[in-house]
C-alpha positions as CSV (number, residue, x, y, z in Angstrom):
1,X,136.2,92.9,-33.8
2,X,137.7,89.5,-34.3
3,X,139.1,88.3,-31.3
4,X,142.1,85.1,-31.3
5,X,142.2,84.1,-27.4
6,X,144.4,81.0,-26.3
7,X,144.3,79.3,-30.3
8,X,146.5,77.0,-32.0
9,X,146.5,76.1,-35.6
10,X,143.7,78.7,-36.9
11,X,143.2,80.1,-40.5
12,X,140.9,83.0,-40.9
13,X,140.1,83.0,-44.6
14,X,138.7,86.1,-45.7
15,X,139.9,86.2,-49.6
16,X,136.9,88.7,-51.0
17,X,136.4,89.8,-48.0
18,X,135.8,93.5,-46.9
19,X,135.5,94.3,-43.3
20,X,134.2,97.3,-42.1
21,X,134.2,97.6,-38.2
22,X,131.7,99.5,-36.4
23,X,135.1,101.6,-33.6
24,X,138.1,102.6,-34.5
25,X,138.8,103.4,-30.6
26,X,138.8,99.0,-30.7
27,X,141.4,97.0,-32.6
28,X,139.9,95.4,-35.5
29,X,141.2,92.1,-35.0
30,X,143.3,91.0,-31.5
31,X,145.5,87.9,-31.7
32,X,146.1,87.4,-28.1
33,X,148.2,84.1,-26.0
34,X,147.7,82.3,-29.6
35,X,150.3,80.2,-31.7
36,X,150.4,79.7,-35.2
37,X,147.9,82.1,-36.8
38,X,147.0,83.0,-40.1
39,X,144.9,85.6,-41.1
40,X,144.3,85.6,-44.9
41,X,142.9,88.1,-47.2
42,X,140.7,90.5,-45.5
43,X,140.3,94.0,-46.4
44,X,139.9,96.2,-43.2
45,X,138.2,99.8,-42.9
46,X,135.8,101.1,-40.5
47,X,132.2,102.7,-40.7
48,X,133.5,106.3,-39.2
49,X,136.5,107.8,-40.9
50,X,139.3,107.4,-38.0
51,X,140.9,110.4,-39.3
52,X,139.9,113.5,-39.9
53,X,140.7,116.5,-42.2
54,X,139.7,119.9,-44.1
55,X,141.4,123.1,-45.4
56,X,142.3,125.9,-42.9
57,X,140.2,129.1,-43.6
58,X,142.5,131.2,-41.9
59,X,145.6,131.9,-39.6
60,X,145.8,135.4,-37.5
61,X,145.9,136.7,-34.2
62,X,146.8,132.9,-32.7
63,X,143.1,131.7,-34.6
64,X,143.3,129.3,-36.8
65,X,140.0,128.5,-38.3
66,X,139.4,125.2,-40.4
67,X,136.6,123.8,-41.9
68,X,136.4,120.0,-41.9
69,X,135.5,118.1,-45.6
70,X,132.3,116.7,-46.2
71,X,132.3,113.6,-45.2
72,X,135.2,113.5,-43.1
73,X,133.2,115.7,-40.4
74,X,133.7,113.5,-37.3
75,X,133.3,115.9,-33.9
76,X,136.9,116.6,-32.7
77,X,135.8,117.7,-29.8
78,X,134.1,114.9,-28.6
79,X,137.0,113.1,-26.4
80,X,135.8,110.0,-27.1
81,X,136.4,110.0,-30.6
82,X,139.5,112.5,-30.5
83,X,142.4,112.8,-27.8
84,X,142.5,116.7,-26.3
85,X,145.8,117.1,-27.1
86,X,145.7,114.4,-30.2
87,X,148.3,114.9,-32.9
88,X,147.6,117.0,-35.6
89,X,149.1,117.0,-39.7
90,X,149.6,119.6,-41.7
91,X,150.2,119.8,-45.3
92,X,150.7,122.6,-47.8
93,X,148.2,123.5,-50.2
94,X,148.2,120.7,-53.2
95,X,150.7,118.7,-51.4
96,X,150.5,114.6,-50.2
97,X,153.8,114.7,-47.6
98,X,152.6,116.8,-44.6
99,X,155.4,119.2,-43.5
100,X,154.3,120.3,-39.5
101,X,153.3,118.3,-36.5
102,X,150.5,120.1,-34.7
103,X,149.2,120.0,-31.1
104,X,145.7,122.0,-30.7
105,X,144.1,121.3,-27.4
106,X,141.9,124.1,-28.1
107,X,139.2,123.5,-30.4
108,X,135.6,124.9,-30.6
109,X,132.9,124.4,-33.1
110,X,131.3,126.9,-34.7
111,X,127.9,127.5,-36.0
112,X,129.0,127.0,-39.1
113,X,130.1,123.8,-38.5
114,X,134.2,125.5,-39.1
115,X,136.6,124.6,-36.0
116,X,138.8,128.0,-34.3
117,X,141.9,126.7,-32.6
118,X,144.3,128.7,-30.3
119,X,147.6,127.8,-31.9
120,X,151.2,129.2,-32.6
121,X,151.0,127.6,-36.0
122,X,152.6,128.1,-39.7
123,X,149.5,127.2,-41.6
124,X,148.2,129.5,-43.8
125,X,144.3,130.2,-45.6
126,X,144.3,127.3,-47.9
127,X,147.1,124.4,-46.4
128,X,145.1,121.1,-45.2
129,X,144.8,120.0,-41.6
130,X,144.0,116.4,-40.3
131,X,143.3,114.8,-36.8
132,X,143.9,111.7,-35.9
133,X,141.1,109.6,-33.9
134,X,141.6,108.0,-30.4
135,X,143.6,106.0,-31.0
136,X,143.5,101.8,-31.3
137,X,145.7,99.9,-33.2
138,X,143.5,98.1,-35.9
139,X,145.8,94.4,-35.9
140,X,147.1,93.5,-32.2
141,X,149.0,90.8,-31.3
142,X,149.8,90.0,-27.8
143,X,151.7,87.7,-26.2
144,X,151.6,85.5,-29.4
145,X,153.8,82.6,-30.8
146,X,153.9,82.7,-35.2
147,X,151.5,84.8,-36.6
148,X,150.7,85.8,-40.6
149,X,148.9,88.1,-42.1
150,X,148.5,87.5,-45.9
151,X,147.4,89.4,-48.6
152,X,145.4,91.8,-45.8
153,X,144.7,95.3,-46.8
154,X,144.3,98.3,-44.5
155,X,142.1,100.7,-45.4
156,X,142.2,103.4,-42.4
157,X,142.4,103.7,-38.6
158,X,143.7,105.5,-35.8
159,X,146.5,103.7,-34.4
160,X,149.5,101.2,-36.2
161,X,147.8,98.5,-38.5
162,X,149.8,95.8,-37.7
163,X,151.7,96.0,-33.4
164,X,152.9,93.0,-32.3
165,X,153.8,93.3,-28.6
166,X,155.5,90.5,-26.3
167,X,155.6,87.7,-28.9
168,X,157.3,84.9,-28.2
169,X,157.5,84.1,-31.9
170,X,157.5,85.9,-35.3
171,X,155.1,88.2,-37.4
172,X,155.1,87.4,-40.6
173,X,153.6,90.3,-42.9
174,X,153.2,89.1,-46.9
175,X,152.0,91.1,-49.7
176,X,149.7,93.5,-46.7
177,X,149.0,96.9,-48.0
178,X,148.6,100.0,-45.6
179,X,146.8,102.7,-48.1
180,X,143.9,105.5,-47.8
181,X,140.8,103.9,-49.2
182,X,137.9,105.0,-50.8
183,X,136.4,108.4,-50.1
184,X,133.9,107.7,-47.3
185,X,130.3,108.3,-47.5
186,X,129.5,112.0,-49.0
187,X,133.1,112.9,-48.9
188,X,134.4,115.0,-52.0
189,X,138.0,114.8,-51.4
190,X,139.8,111.5,-51.4
191,X,141.8,110.6,-48.4
192,X,145.0,111.9,-46.7
193,X,145.6,109.8,-44.3
194,X,145.5,105.5,-43.2
195,X,146.7,104.6,-40.3
196,X,149.4,106.6,-37.6
197,X,152.1,103.7,-38.4
198,X,152.0,100.9,-40.8
199,X,153.6,98.3,-38.6
200,X,155.3,98.5,-34.9
201,X,156.9,95.8,-33.4
202,X,158.0,96.0,-29.6
203,X,159.6,93.3,-27.1
204,X,159.1,90.4,-29.7
205,X,161.7,88.0,-29.1
206,X,162.4,87.5,-32.9
207,X,161.9,90.3,-35.5
208,X,159.2,90.6,-38.2
209,X,159.5,89.7,-41.7
210,X,157.6,91.9,-44.0
211,X,157.5,91.0,-48.0
212,X,156.4,92.5,-51.2
213,X,154.2,95.1,-48.6
214,X,153.4,97.9,-50.0
215,X,152.7,100.6,-46.9
């Protein structure tokens, strides 16, 4: 991870650089107790997809069977990567916007690579289902002064793309993009999710400026 602690007047220029971070359960970039910081041009992704996705095979009698897409099988029973009661989103077949939130605490992996969940769900065979990884924000700004992200692209992560907390000055996002990135290795299906929220700011002295961004 890139961590800036107690820094001032610091610019990280990374135009043309795609940074693939090892773990999505740790913030990729952290700015903490720093002021007048600029992060420029970086594209951010993770080596392991932060969001599992796949297709509902069947749903009957309170048992839902789900098959992960190739390249997105991230062991959703592994509680170091996926929260036991973590959120999942259901999509109608062929749709790009979710239509139902699901909490599935019961997840069992079957011998054929599918998963069985005990859940009351409106999902039917052919619908799509995603699971968000154990949340950690991608770019975290804590107890900081003025911080600018310009021309930064976030392709994937489990938490918020840009998260500000307890800041004394504003965060500025200029020409930043949060969008599902290219297919991971071995995948045949496009990514359905990028991040949990594109931006989220709490307990800030000054509100953010967001200009010419695509979320």
